[in-house]
C-alpha positions in Angstrom: -10.3 -59.1 -108.8 -10.2 -61.9 -106.1 -10.9 -59.1 -103.3 -14.0 -58.3 -105.4 -15.3 -61.8 -105.3 -14.6 -62.1 -101.2 -16.5 -58.9 -100.8 -19.3 -60.6 -103.1 -19.4 -64.0 -101.5 -19.4 -62.0 -98.1 -22.3 -59.8 -99.3 -24.3 -63.1 -100.2 -23.7 -64.7 -96.9 -24.7 -61.4 -95.1 -28.1 -61.5 -97.6 -28.9 -65.1 -96.7 -28.3 -64.2 -93.1 -30.7 -61.4 -93.3 -33.3 -63.5 -95.0 -33.4 -65.5 -92.0 -33.5 -62.6 -89.5 -36.3 -61.3 -91.3 -38.3 -64.5 -90.7 -37.4 -64.5 -87.0 -38.3 -60.7 -87.0 -41.7 -61.2 -88.4 -42.2 -64.2 -85.7 -41.3 -61.9 -83.2 -43.8 -59.2 -84.3 -46.6 -61.9 -84.5 -46.1 -62.8 -81.1 -45.6 -59.6 -79.6 -48.9 -57.5 -78.4 -49.4 -53.8 -78.0 -52.3 -51.7 -77.0 -53.7 -48.4 -77.3 -57.0 -46.8 -75.5 -58.9 -43.5 -75.8 -61.6 -41.7 -73.6 -59.8 -42.5 -70.6 -59.6 -46.4 -71.2 -63.6 -46.3 -72.1 -61.9 -47.9 -75.4 -59.3 -50.2 -75.7 -57.6 -52.1 -78.7 -55.1 -54.8 -78.6 -52.9 -55.8 -81.7 -50.0 -57.9 -82.8 -46.8 -56.4 -83.8 -47.6 -57.0 -87.2 -50.9 -54.7 -86.8 -53.5 -57.4 -86.7 -56.1 -56.5 -84.1 -56.6 -59.0 -81.4 -59.5 -57.3 -79.3 -61.4 -54.1 -78.8 -62.9 -53.4 -75.6 -65.7 -50.8 -75.4 -67.2 -49.6 -72.0 -70.7 -50.9 -72.0 -72.0 -47.0 -70.6 -71.0 -45.8 -73.9 -73.2 -48.5 -75.7 -76.1 -47.9 -73.3 -76.1 -44.3 -73.8 -76.1 -44.9 -77.7 -73.1 -42.7 -78.2 -72.3 -44.1 -81.6 -70.4 -41.4 -82.9 -68.2 -41.0 -79.7 -67.5 -44.7 -79.9 -66.1 -44.5 -83.4 -64.1 -41.6 -82.3 -62.6 -43.5 -79.6 -62.1 -46.7 -81.6 -60.4 -44.8 -84.3 -57.9 -43.0 -81.6 -57.3 -46.5 -79.7 -56.6 -48.0 -83.1 -54.1 -45.2 -84.1 -52.3 -45.1 -80.7 -51.9 -49.1 -81.0 -50.7 -48.9 -84.8 -48.3 -45.9 -83.4 -46.9 -48.4 -80.9 -46.3 -51.2 -83.5 -44.5 -49.0 -85.8 -42.0 -48.4 -82.9 -42.0 -51.8 -82.0 -41.0 -52.9 -85.8 -38.4 -50.1 -85.9 -36.7 -51.2 -82.6 -36.9 -54.6 -83.4 -35.4 -54.1 -87.0 -32.7 -51.9 -85.6 -31.5 -54.7 -83.1 -31.7 -57.1 -86.0 -29.5 -55.0 -88.5 -27.1 -53.9 -85.6 -26.4 -57.5 -85.3 -25.7 -58.1 -88.8 -22.7 -55.6 -89.0 -23.4 -54.1 -92.2 -21.8 -50.8 -92.3 -24.4 -48.0 -92.5 -27.5 -50.0 -92.6 -28.6 -49.1 -89.0 -28.0 -45.5 -89.8 -30.2 -45.6 -93.1 -33.0 -47.5 -91.1 -32.9 -45.0 -88.2 -33.5 -41.9 -91.1 -36.3 -43.8 -92.7 -38.1 -44.2 -89.4 -37.5 -40.3 -88.5 -39.2 -39.5 -92.3 
């Protein structure tokens, strides 16, 4: 019985620690920047690790040529590339965080979720 209480106390401590780490993770993601580009750099997008778009750059020649459909396609492709990078960044930082917590099986479980 006392072992169960000790395990529960340890688990609660880990949960509090994890809450603090999640806040730290969100802060790191907010301060990290990723970029995506398309069309050989004709369109580029920068966003935070949380997925908030910081900037969009479009080659003026595309605008001058009135290439609306191409611009739309390239913006979409650049955003998707940057978004994939945010997912990878988030996965890496989450795995680092969970490895430090030392909760058995948690890192492996999160890796399986990332692969899904």
